[in-house]
KOLROKOL-10886 format. One record per residue (C-alpha): residue in three letters; x, y, z. Coordinates in steps of 0.5 Angstrom, whole numbers, plus 500, padded with zeros to 3 digits. Layout:
BEGIN
R   rest     X     Y     Z
R    Ala     X     Y     Z
...
This chain:
BEGIN
R   rest     X     Y     Z
R    Met   797   322   436
R    Leu   796   315   432
R    Pro   798   314   425
R    Ser   794   313   420
R    Arg   799   311   415
R    Leu   803   304   416
R    Pro   808   299   412
R    Leu   804   293   412
R    Leu   808   286   414
R    Pro   803   280   410
R    Leu   802   274   415
R    Arg   801   267   412
R    Ser   799   263   417
R    Asp   799   267   424
R    Val   794   272   427
R    Val   797   277   433
R    Phe   792   280   437
R    Pro   793   286   442
R    Gln   796   286   449
R    Thr   801   279   446
R    Val   807   277   444
R    Val   809   273   439
R    Pro   815   271   435
R    Leu   815   272   427
R    Val   820   268   422
R    Val   821   273   416
R    Asn   823   271   409
R    Arg   820   276   403
R    Pro   825   280   400
R    Gly   820   285   402
R    Gly   819   283   409
R    Ile   826   283   411
R    Lys   827   290   407
R    Leu   821   293   411
R    Ile   824   291   418
R    Asp   830   293   417
R    Glu   827   300   415
R    Val   822   300   421
R    Leu   828   298   426
R    Gly   831   305   425
R    Gly   824   309   425
R    Asp   819   308   430
R    Lys   819   301   429
R    Met   811   301   428
R    Ile   808   296   423
R    Gly   802   293   421
R    Leu   800   285   422
R    Val   796   283   417
R    Thr   794   275   415
R    Gln   793   273   408
R    Arg   787   269   406
R    His   792   265   403
R    Pro   797   263   405
R    Asp   801   261   397
R    Thr   800   268   395
R    Glu   807   271   394
R    Glu   805   277   392
R    Pro   798   279   396
R    Gly   793   286   394
R    Ile   788   288   398
R    Glu   784   283   396
R    Asp   787   277   399
R    Leu   788   281   406
R    Tyr   784   281   412
R    Pro   781   287   413
R    Thr   782   287   421
R    Ile   789   288   422
R    Cys   793   289   429
R    Val   798   295   430
R    Gly   805   292   433
R    Ser   811   295   434
R    Val   818   290   433
R    Leu   822   289   439
R    Lys   828   285   436
R    Met   830   282   430
R    Leu   835   276   429
R    Lys   837   275   422
R    Phe   839   267   421
R    Pro   844   264   415
R    Asp   839   262   411
R    Gly   837   268   409
R    Ser   831   269   414
R    Thr   829   274   419
R    Arg   826   272   426
R    Ile   822   277   429
R    Val   819   279   435
R    Cys   812   283   435
R    Gln   808   286   441
R    Gly   800   287   439
R    Leu   799   294   441
R    Tyr   791   295   438
R    Arg   787   293   433
R    Ala   785   297   426
R    Lys   781   297   420
R    Leu   786   297   413
R    Thr   782   302   408
R    Lys   787   302   403
R    Val   793   300   400
R    Glu   798   306   397
R    Gln   805   302   395
R    Leu   806   295   393
R    Glu   813   296   392
R    Pro   818   294   395
R    Tyr   813   292   401
R    Leu   806   294   402
R    Ile   803   301   405
R    Gly   796   302   408
R    Gln   792   306   410
R    Ile   788   304   417
R    Glu   783   307   423
R    Pro   784   305   429
R    Tyr   779   302   433
R    Asp   777   301   440
R    Asp   775   297   445
R    Val   767   297   446
R    Val   766   295   453
R    Asp   759   294   456
R    Glu   760   294   463
R    Gly   755   289   467
R    Val   753   282   470
R    Glu   751   279   464
R    Leu   759   282   462
R    Asp   761   278   468
R    Ala   757   272   467
R    Leu   761   271   461
R    Val   767   271   463
R    His   766   267   468
R    His   763   262   463
R    Val   769   263   458
R    Asn   774   261   465
R    Arg   770   255   466
R    Leu   770   252   459
R    Phe   778   254   459
R    Gln   779   249   465
R    Arg   775   244   463
R    Met   780   244   457
R    Val   785   244   461
R    Asp   783   239   465
R    Gln   781   234   459
R    Ser   787   236   455
R    Gln   795   236   457
R    Gln   798   241   451
R    Val   795   247   455
R    Pro   802   250   458
R    Glu   802   251   465
R    Glu   803   259   464
R    Leu   797   260   459
R    Gln   793   257   466
R    Val   797   263   470
R    Ala   796   268   466
R    Ala   789   267   464
R    Met   787   266   472
R    Asn   791   273   473
R    Thr   787   277   468
R    Arg   782   281   469
R    Glu   780   285   462
R    Pro   774   282   459
R    Gly   777   284   453
R    Arg   785   282   454
R    Leu   783   275   456
R    Ala   779   273   450
R    Asp   785   276   446
R    Leu   789   272   450
R    Leu   786   265   449
R    Gly   784   267   442
R    Ser   792   268   441
R    Ser   794   261   444
R    Leu   789   256   444
R    Pro   789   251   437
R    Phe   783   255   433
R    Ser   784   256   425
R    Ile   785   263   422
R    Glu   779   264   420
R    Glu   776   264   427
R    Lys   782   267   430
R    Gln   781   273   425
R    Lys   773   273   426
R    Leu   775   275   434
R    Leu   780   279   432
R    Ser   775   284   428
R    Glu   770   283   433
R    Ile   771   290   437
R    Asp   765   289   442
R    Val   768   285   448
R    Arg   761   282   450
R    Ala   760   279   442
R    Arg   768   277   443
R    Leu   767   273   449
R    Glu   761   270   446
R    Lys   765   267   440
R    Leu   771   265   444
R    Gly   766   261   448
R    Gln   763   257   442
R    Phe   769   256   440
R    Leu   772   253   447
R    Ser   765   249   447
R    Arg   767   246   440
R    Gln   774   245   442
R    Leu   772   241   448
R    Ala   767   237   444
R    Val   772   235   439
R    Leu   777   233   446
R    Glu   771   229   450
R    Leu   770   225   445
R    Ser   776   223   443
R    Ser   777   221   450
R    Lys   771   217   449
R    Ile   774   214   442
R    Gln   781   212   446
R    Glu   778   208   451
R    Gln   773   205   446
R    Val   780   202   442
R    Gly   784   201   449
R    Ser   781   194   450
R    Glu   783   192   442
R    Ile   789   196   443
R    Thr   791   192   448
R    Lys   790   185   446
R    Ala   794   186   439
R    Gln   799   189   444
R    Arg   799   182   446
R    Asp   798   178   440
R    His   804   182   437
R    Phe   808   180   444
R    Leu   806   173   442
R    Arg   808   173   436
R    Gln   815   176   437
R    Gln   816   171   442
R    Ile   814   165   436
R    Lys   819   169   432
R    Ala   825   169   436
R    Ile   824   161   438
R    Gln   823   159   430
R    Glu   830   163   429
R    Glu   833   159   434
R    Leu   831   153   431
R    Gly   832   155   425
R    Glu   825   153   423
R    Gly   823   160   420
R    Glu   825   165   415
R    Gly   821   171   420
R    Asp   818   177   418
R    Asn   821   181   412
R    Pro   824   189   414
R    Glu   824   189   407
R    Leu   817   188   406
R    Asp   814   192   410
R    Glu   818   199   409
R    Leu   816   197   402
R    Trp   809   196   404
R    Lys   809   203   407
R    Arg   812   207   401
R    Leu   806   204   398
R    Lys   801   206   402
R    Ala   805   213   403
R    Ala   804   213   395
R    Asn   797   213   396
R    Pro   795   210   391
R    Pro   787   208   388
R    Glu   784   202   392
R    Asp   785   196   386
R    Val   792   199   386
R    Leu   793   197   393
R    Thr   790   191   392
R    Glu   794   189   386
R    Ala   800   191   390
R    Glu   798   187   397
R    Arg   796   181   392
R    Glu   805   182   390
R    Ile   807   183   396
R    Glu   804   176   399
R    Arg   807   173   393
R    Leu   813   176   395
R    Ala   814   175   401
R    Gly   812   167   400
R    Met   818   167   394
R    His   826   165   397
R    Pro   831   172   395
R    Ser   835   168   390
R    Ser   829   166   386
R    Ala   829   169   378
R    Glu   822   172   379
R    Tyr   823   175   387
R    Ser   827   180   383
R    Ile   822   182   377
R    Val   816   183   383
R    Arg   820   186   387
R    Thr   822   192   381
R    Tyr   815   192   380
R    Leu   813   194   387
R    Asp   819   199   387
R    Trp   816   202   381
R    Met   808   203   383
R    Ala   811   205   390
R    Met   816   210   386
R    Leu   809   213   382
R    Pro   806   220   384
R    Trp   799   217   384
R    Ser   797   223   389
R    Lys   802   228   389
R    Ser   800   234   385
R    Ser   804   242   384
R    Arg   799   247   385
R    Asp   798   251   379
R    Arg   800   259   380
R    Leu   793   262   377
R    Asp   796   269   376
R    Leu   794   271   370
R    Arg   799   277   370
R    Arg   805   273   373
R    Ala   804   268   368
R    Lys   803   274   362
R    Lys   810   277   364
R    Val   814   270   365
R    Leu   812   269   358
R    Asp   814   275   355
R    Thr   820   275   358
R    Asp   822   268   355
R    His   819   270   348
R    Tyr   817   274   343
R    Asp   812   275   339
R    Leu   808   269   339
R    Glu   802   272   342
R    Lys   796   266   340
R    Ile   800   261   343
R    Lys   801   266   350
R    Glu   793   268   349
R    Arg   791   261   349
R    Ile   795   259   356
R    Leu   793   264   359
R    Glu   786   262   357
R    Tyr   788   255   360
R    Leu   789   259   366
R    Ala   783   263   366
R    Val   778   257   365
R    Arg   783   253   370
R    Lys   782   258   376
R    Leu   773   258   375
R    Lys   774   250   374
R    Lys   778   246   379
R    Asp   778   240   376
R    Met   779   242   369
R    Lys   782   236   365
R    Gly   789   238   361
R    Pro   789   241   354
R    Ile   792   237   349
R    Leu   797   242   345
R    Cys   801   241   339
R    Leu   806   247   337
R    Ala   808   246   330
R    Gly   813   250   326
R    Pro   819   251   322
R    Pro   826   249   327
R    Gly   829   254   331
R    Thr   823   258   333
R    Gly   822   256   339
R    Lys   817   250   341
R    Thr   821   247   346
R    Ser   823   253   350
R    Leu   816   256   349
R    Gly   814   249   353
R    Lys   819   250   358
R    Ser   815   257   359
R    Ile   810   255   359
R    Ala   811   250   365
R    Lys   814   256   369
R    Ala   809   260   368
R    Leu   803   255   372
R    Gly   808   253   377
R    Arg   808   246   374
R    Glu   814   241   373
R    Phe   817   240   365
R    Val   818   234   363
R    Arg   821   233   356
R    Ile   822   226   352
R    Ser   824   226   345
R    Leu   820   221   340
R    Gly   824   223   334
R    Gly   826   216   331
R    Val   821   212   336
R    His   819   205   332
R    Asp   817   201   338
R    Glu   810   201   341
R    Ala   813   199   348
R    Glu   817   206   349
R    Ile   810   208   349
R    Arg   806   203   353
R    Gly   811   199   357
R    His   813   192   356
R    Arg   810   186   359
R    Arg   813   183   366
R    Thr   814   177   363
R    Tyr   820   180   358
R    Val   827   180   360
R    Ala   829   187   362
R    Ala   822   191   361
R    Met   819   197   364
R    Pro   815   202   363
R    Gly   813   207   357
R    Arg   817   213   356
R    Ile   811   217   359
R    Leu   810   213   366
R    Gln   818   213   366
R    Gly   816   221   365
R    Ile   811   222   370
R    Arg   816   219   375
R    Lys   821   223   374
R    Gly   817   230   374
R    Gly   815   227   380
R    Thr   808   230   380
R    Asn   801   226   377
R    Asn   800   234   373
R    Pro   806   236   369
R    Val   807   240   363
R    Phe   808   234   360
R    Met   812   235   352
R    Leu   812   230   347
R    Asp   818   233   342
R    Glu   818   232   334
R    Val   812   227   334
R    Asp   811   229   326
R    Lys   817   223   327
R    Leu   815   218   330
R    Gly   815   211   326
R    Ser   813   205   325
R    Asp   815   197   324
R    Phe   813   190   326
R    Arg   815   192   332
R    Gly   808   196   332
R    Asp   806   204   331
R    Pro   808   208   337
R    Ser   803   214   334
R    Ala   797   209   335
R    Ala   800   208   342
R    Leu   799   215   343
R    Leu   792   216   342
R    Glu   789   213   349
R    Val   795   218   351
R    Leu   792   225   348
R    Asp   785   223   348
R    Pro   783   227   355
R    Glu   777   222   354
R    Gln   781   216   355
R    Asn   787   218   359
R    Ala   784   219   366
R    Ser   785   211   366
R    Phe   791   209   362
R    Arg   794   202   363
R    Asp   802   201   361
R    His   802   195   360
R    Tyr   808   194   365
R    Leu   805   197   371
R    Asp   798   194   368
R    Val   794   198   373
R    Asp   791   205   371
R    Phe   793   211   371
R    Asp   790   217   371
R    Leu   794   222   366
R    Ser   788   227   366
R    Lys   791   231   369
R    Val   798   233   365
R    Met   798   238   360
R    Phe   801   234   354
R    Ile   805   239   349
R    Ala   807   236   342
R    Thr   811   239   338
R    Ala   812   239   330
R    Asn   816   241   323
R    Met   811   238   320
R    Leu   803   236   320
R    Glu   802   232   314
R    Thr   806   226   316
R    Ile   802   225   323
R    Pro   796   220   323
R    Ala   790   223   323
R    Pro   787   220   328
R    Leu   793   223   333
R    Leu   792   230   329
R    Asp   785   230   330
R    Arg   787   229   338
R    Met   791   235   339
R    Glu   789   243   338
R    Val   794   245   334
R    Leu   798   253   334
R    Gln   802   255   329
R    Leu   809   258   330
R    Pro   811   262   324
R    Gly   817   263   321
R    Tyr   820   270   323
R    Ser   822   277   319
R    Glu   828   280   318
R    Glu   826   285   323
R    Glu   824   280   328
R    Lys   831   277   327
R    Thr   833   283   329
R    Leu   830   284   335
R    Ile   830   277   338
R    Ala   838   277   337
R    Gln   838   285   341
R    Lys   834   283   346
R    Tyr   834   275   347
R    Ile   840   271   344
R    Ile   846   276   345
R    Pro   845   277   352
R    Lys   845   270   353
R    Gln   852   268   348
R    Leu   854   274   352
R    Glu   853   270   358
R    Ala   854   263   356
R    His   862   266   353
R    Gly   864   270   360
R    Leu   863   276   357
R    Ala   860   282   361
R    Ala   854   286   357
R    Gly   859   292   355
R    Asp   864   287   352
R    Val   861   287   345
R    Val   856   291   341
R    Phe   852   289   336
R    Ser   849   294   331
R    Asp   842   293   328
R    Glu   846   292   322
R    Ala   851   287   323
R    Val   845   283   325
R    Gly   841   284   319
R    Lys   848   282   316
R    Ile   848   276   319
R    Ile   842   275   318
R    Ala   842   276   310
R    Asp   848   273   308
R    Tyr   850   268   313
R    Thr   843   264   315
R    Arg   836   262   311
R    Glu   832   259   315
R    Ala   825   261   318
R    Gly   828   260   326
R    Leu   833   263   330
R    Arg   838   257   330
R    Asn   844   259   325
R    Leu   843   265   327
R    Glu   844   264   335
R    Arg   851   260   332
R    Glu   853   266   328
R    Ile   852   270   334
R    Ala   855   266   339
R    Ser   862   265   334
R    Ile   863   272   333
R    Cys   863   272   341
R    Arg   868   266   342
R    Lys   872   270   338
R    Val   872   276   343
R    Ala   873   272   348
R    Arg   879   269   346
R    Lys   882   276   346
R    Arg   879   278   352
R    Ala   883   271   355
R    Asp   889   274   351
R    Gly   888   280   355
R    Lys   886   285   350
R    Arg   881   290   353
R    Gly   876   295   351
R    Leu   870   296   348
R    Thr   868   291   341
R    Lys   862   294   337
R    Val   860   290   331
R    Ser   859   293   325
R    Pro   857   290   318
R    Thr   864   291   315
R    Gln   867   287   321
R    Val   862   281   320
R    Pro   866   277   314
R    Glu   873   279   318
R    Ala   869   274   324
R    Leu   865   269   320
R    Gly   868   269   313
R    Pro   865   271   306
R    Pro   858   271   305
R    Arg   854   264   304
R    Tyr   848   267   301
R    Phe   846   272   296
R    Arg   840   275   293
R    Glu   840   272   286
R    Val   834   274   283
R    Ala   838   279   278
R    Asp   842   275   276
R    Arg   836   269   274
R    Thr   830   273   272
R    Gly   831   279   267
R    Thr   831   273   261
R    Pro   825   271   257
R    Gly   822   263   260
R    Val   824   265   266
R    Ala   819   266   272
R    Thr   821   266   280
R    Gly   816   262   284
R    Leu   815   261   291
R    Ala   816   254   295
R    Trp   815   251   302
R    Thr   820   247   306
R    Pro   820   244   313
R    Thr   825   250   315
R    Gly   820   256   311
R    Gly   819   259   305
R    Glu   824   259   298
R    Ile   823   262   291
R    Leu   823   257   286
R    Phe   826   259   279
R    Ile   822   255   273
R    Glu   826   256   266
R    Ala   823   255   260
R    Thr   826   253   253
R    Ala   824   252   246
R    Met   827   248   240
R    Pro   825   247   233
R    Gly   821   240   234
R    Lys   813   237   234
R    Gly   810   240   240
R    Gly   814   235   245
R    Leu   814   237   252
R    Thr   820   235   257
R    Leu   821   236   265
R    Thr   827   236   268
R    Gly   829   237   276
R    Leu   827   232   281
R    Leu   820   233   280
R    Gly   815   230   283
R    Glu   808   228   280
R    Ser   804   233   282
R    Met   809   239   279
R    Arg   809   235   273
R    Glu   802   235   272
R    Ser   801   242   274
R    Ala   807   244   268
R    Gln   802   239   262
R    Ala   795   243   266
R    Ala   799   250   264
R    Met   802   247   258
R    Ser   794   245   255
R    Tyr   791   252   257
R    Met   795   255   254
R    Arg   794   252   247
R    Ser   787   252   248
R    His   787   260   249
R    Ala   793   262   244
R    Lys   787   266   241
R    Leu   785   270   247
R    Leu   793   270   250
R    Glu   795   273   243
R    Ile   799   268   241
R    Glu   800   263   235
R    Ala   797   257   236
R    Ser   802   253   230
R    Trp   808   255   236
R    Phe   806   249   239
R    Thr   806   245   233
R    Lys   812   248   230
R    Asn   817   247   237
R    Asp   819   242   243
R    Val   818   245   250
R    His   823   244   256
R    Ile   821   247   262
R    His   828   246   268
R    Val   826   248   276
R    Pro   834   248   278
R    Ala   838   245   284
R    Gly   836   239   280
R    Ala   838   235   286
R    Val   833   238   291
R    Pro   826   233   291
R    Lys   821   239   288
R    Asp   813   237   289
R    Gly   807   241   290
R    Pro   801   244   285
R    Ser   802   251   288
R    Ala   807   252   281
R    Gly   803   253   276
R    Val   802   260   276
R    Ala   810   260   276
R    Ile   810   255   269
R    Ser   804   259   266
R    Ala   808   265   266
R    Ala   815   261   264
R    Leu   812   259   258
R    Met   808   266   257
R    Ser   814   270   257
R    Leu   818   264   253
R    Val   813   264   247
R    Arg   812   272   247
R    Lys   819   273   248
R    Lys   819   278   253
R    Ala   822   278   260
R    Ile   817   278   267
R    His   819   284   271
R    Gln   825   282   275
R    Asn   822   284   282
R    Leu   815   279   281
R    Ala   814   272   284
R    Met   809   269   285
R    Thr   805   262   287
R    Gly   798   259   286
R    Glu   795   252   283
R    Val   792   253   275
R    Thr   787   249   273
R    Leu   785   247   265
R    Thr   780   252   264
R    Gly   785   257   267
R    Arg   783   258   275
R    Val   788   260   280
R    Leu   786   256   286
R    Pro   789   257   293
R    Val   795   254   296
R    Gly   798   254   302
R    Gly   804   256   306
R    Val   803   263   303
R    Arg   806   266   309
R    Glu   813   263   310
R    Lys   813   265   301
R    Ile   813   271   302
R    Leu   817   272   308
R    Ala   822   269   303
R    Ala   821   273   297
R    Arg   822   279   302
R    Arg   828   276   303
R    Ala   830   275   297
R    Gly   829   283   295
R    Ile   823   281   291
R    Leu   817   287   293
R    Ala   811   284   289
R    Val   808   278   290
R    Leu   803   275   286
R    Ile   797   270   291
R    Pro   791   267   289
R    Arg   785   271   291
R    His   782   266   296
R    Asn   789   267   300
R    Glu   788   274   301
R    Lys   786   272   308
R    Asp   793   269   310
R    Leu   796   277   308
R    Ile   791   278   316
R    Glu   798   275   319
R    Leu   804   278   317
R    Pro   810   282   321
R    Ala   806   290   319
R    Glu   813   291   315
R    Val   813   286   310
R    Lys   806   289   310
R    Ala   809   296   309
R    Asp   814   295   303
R    Met   810   289   300
R    Thr   805   290   294
R    Phe   800   284   293
R    His   796   282   287
R    Ser   791   278   288
R    Val   789   274   282
R    Asp   782   269   280
R    Thr   786   267   273
R    Leu   791   267   269
R    Asp   787   272   265
R    Asp   789   276   272
R    Val   795   274   272
R    Val   798   276   264
R    Pro   797   284   265
R    Arg   802   283   271
R    Leu   807   280   268
R    Phe   811   285   263
R    Pro   814   292   263
R    Arg   810   297   261
R    Glu   812   299   253
R    Arg   812   306   251
R    Gly   813   308   245
R    Ser   819   303   242
R    Lys   822   303   248
R    Lys   822   300   254
R    Thr   822   301   261
R    Thr   822   296   266
R    Ser   817   299   271
R    Ser   816   294   278
R    Pro   809   292   279
R    Gly   811   293   287
R    Lys   815   299   290
R    Ser   822   300   289
R    Ala   828   296   293
R    Ser   831   302   295
R    Ser   825   304   298
R    Ser   827   300   304
R    Arg   833   301   308
R    Thr   832   294   310
R    Ile   832   289   303
R    Ala   838   290   298
R    Thr   837   292   291
R    Pro   839   286   286
R    Arg   845   291   285
R    Asp   848   289   291
R    Arg   851   282   290
R    Lys   858   281   288
R    Ala   858   277   281
R    Gly   860   270   281
R    Gln   856   268   288
R    Val   853   262   288
R    Asp   847   259   293
R    Lys   849   253   298
R    Pro   847   247   295
R    Thr   841   244   300
R    Arg   838   238   300
R    Arg   831   239   303
R    Pro   826   238   300
R    Arg   822   243   297
R    Ser   814   244   296
R    Ala   812   249   290
């Protein structure tokens, strides 16, 4: 009984016919496993041809429906890891369903029987096919003698069609058509059509050969005469003869297949080079120029892997979260699948250091199946670094763009422009202006490097720029890029990333097995809270690496056993904590408010201190404040003086006292208007002599009329407040939209109050009074309600913040 379920061996470029014996090479892991298991059983497999040879994991839609059921006769394993088998086709079958994909394909089949309509017409078709085959043998010398003998001795019409179909140089599609035809008469008709077309090609080729034969004979005669002249000139010392080095260079240039205008320019330069003496100074310049033109991948492209499921799997494996960026890459792949000539996008990944921008570029290249090229633009001041130098200069060479293209070896790599926000400019030019043509999809199809001075097509390249700050990127350059923001991570996200990515990576980097060191989530959380102060993950990775080094030293000393890192062991390995939550020490005093600041490395809390002394209404501002922050303080002061009655404060207080506003960390520059609400709150607390809630932070710009305007960096500021143990934040009402992007655990822990004016701010600032006794009622959730946030009581006395030199933007 014929089987209805068989393991399937997908073939990239072979079609197996019944009653034929063919050798096959198997190099996929699934195929090798299939052969190993089949040889221990009945040795029956389904030989099915793929529609696209490049598909690595074909499904039923990637396979032709008609297959050949065969038997494995012999197997040989080779040192390169591949397996070679000899199979014999037995009969046709229809593939109805694929039941299993891993570790190899298994499908349901329905066997076919040949339909043979005996008669004179079938005999005539057999005679016609034999006659065409014999004419083909006469025209071509490449038909093996064994095939001729086998065809003469084959009497069955269906067997004859299968023999010639499998042995003659037909295309895969034509062979598959012959295999799928179960009517022998129709199969012979198709075979006759294919043979007629092949015979016409052979006859036309012979005719062309005869026409050009006389011309080739003349060319050979001319070449022979030139060789004689060359030998005579060399004997007499009258000529240099041909230069085989230039001939080789010309072959390399033509093999690179550049555009016609580029090839014309190269030919002109080679003619100049042929007339120069090798010892002249210009000879080496022209020769180097031609070498560069021959090395560039003018027409060499890598094939995109347009498998969306595989790309998503690669991105998810390498990076946690970042859903917007992953979605953008999958959208590009989807459009690329539908429109083959799509131009490469220009993306800009912006975010704090250590959030994975550079490594994300590598993952994108891996998902697309493209080469990855990275150049760093930090500190580049010379425009020639981008567009190259003119050939008239000594040691001239192409710019970094074409150098990267040559290094990648293809004209469509993923090209990362790292640290694009750190470009400089001086008397040598502006590199950011040179990038305008590179990063414009409408112009970069004809990018002209100063060194080559010919057009090079960059439209197929996928450019990815990275930046920490968008403010320092020139507006025309920023306008050409699609900005994708990479936000900072919350403590929970950092813990998860550390357990899933960082710790396994560091264990492998330090020669440790997966079970040698186990970090508890609490220990990772302590490292994050007490030893790092960042939006990204670099310092966290350094601290984990430090612990791994200490464990590696114990292993090297011969100490074995599982090492579990608990929160109490972290100070033993890393020393005393470097940071602490200082909110309780700084707040709880009248005249002190907690603001929020944004820095290029993430958010930070910012304390505003105000004090008063007898005077005449003067205002003093200290703390290395920028102009915007000084104006915010003046606007807050003016609003309070003009609305003293509404704010329930004495108007005469301002004429009798001088006010001094100070922002600690005086060595760190601070600027920006978003500290207006915090400054107003500090002044209100000072005048009323009431302490503001210790568990409250605030941000927002204040106008002279008391309106609270929206600010930027809200996500980073809120994460900074949560790191410091603050669970309630005042934000402008127009910034409510920014809360959508917050992690779910942050929104669950914290309370947010949106305000329109300073009148909405004042009721939120102070604890309520009950009788004559004040009780501190936090405007947000209690710190003890969340396990991941330490209360102010958890700090040790006497600890201070590590000084930082990063500028802060309030």
